[in-house]
N, C-alpha and C positions, 0 to 999 in steps of 0.2 A: 517497451514501457508504454503504459497508457495512464491517462489522468481522468478522474471521475469527480463530478460534483452533483449531488442530489440524484444519484443513480444514472446520470447521463455522462457519456464520454465527452470530454472537452479537450480543446487544443492547448489551453493554458490555464493556470490557476493564479488568482490575484488575492490581495489582502482582504477583499470583501467576502471571500468564501471562507466562512468559519470552519467548516469541515470539508475535507476532500479525501479522495482515495487515489492511491498510487499503486498500479499493478506492475510488478517486476518479474522478470524471468528467473532471478536469483537474488538472494539477500543474506546478510549475516545475522539478521534478526531471527530468533527462535519463534516458531509459530505455536499457537495454542494447540496442544495435542496431549492425549493420554492423561488428562486431568491437570497438566501443568499450564500455568498461565503464560501468555506470550511475553516476549521481551518488550522493553520500552527504550526509547532513545530518540535520536534525531537523524534526519537525512539533510545535509546542508551543502550549499555551494557559497560562493562569494555573494550571490544575490538573494538567496532564499534559505530558510531553515524550516523544515517540516518535522513536527513532533509526531512520533509513532504512538498511537493510542491502542490500536488493535492489529495484530498480525495473524493472518490465517492463510491456509493453503487452499488454492482453487485448482481443481483438476478438470481439465476439459476432456471429455470423452468423445470418440474412442481414443484410447492411449496408443493403440497400434492399428495400422491400416493394412 
């Protein structure tokens, strides 16, 4: 997992950060693909609730070494 704010990777996210990114290795959210829009929902814990606005797939190349 990695956290991003304004295109920079950060160690933590706080309430002053209006928009942020969360990079996950897997998720139950459907990503935008084939003309279908992505799912929306929330990722939450006892301390934080993050609203999903846009879900996309990021593939790092090379896939095989």
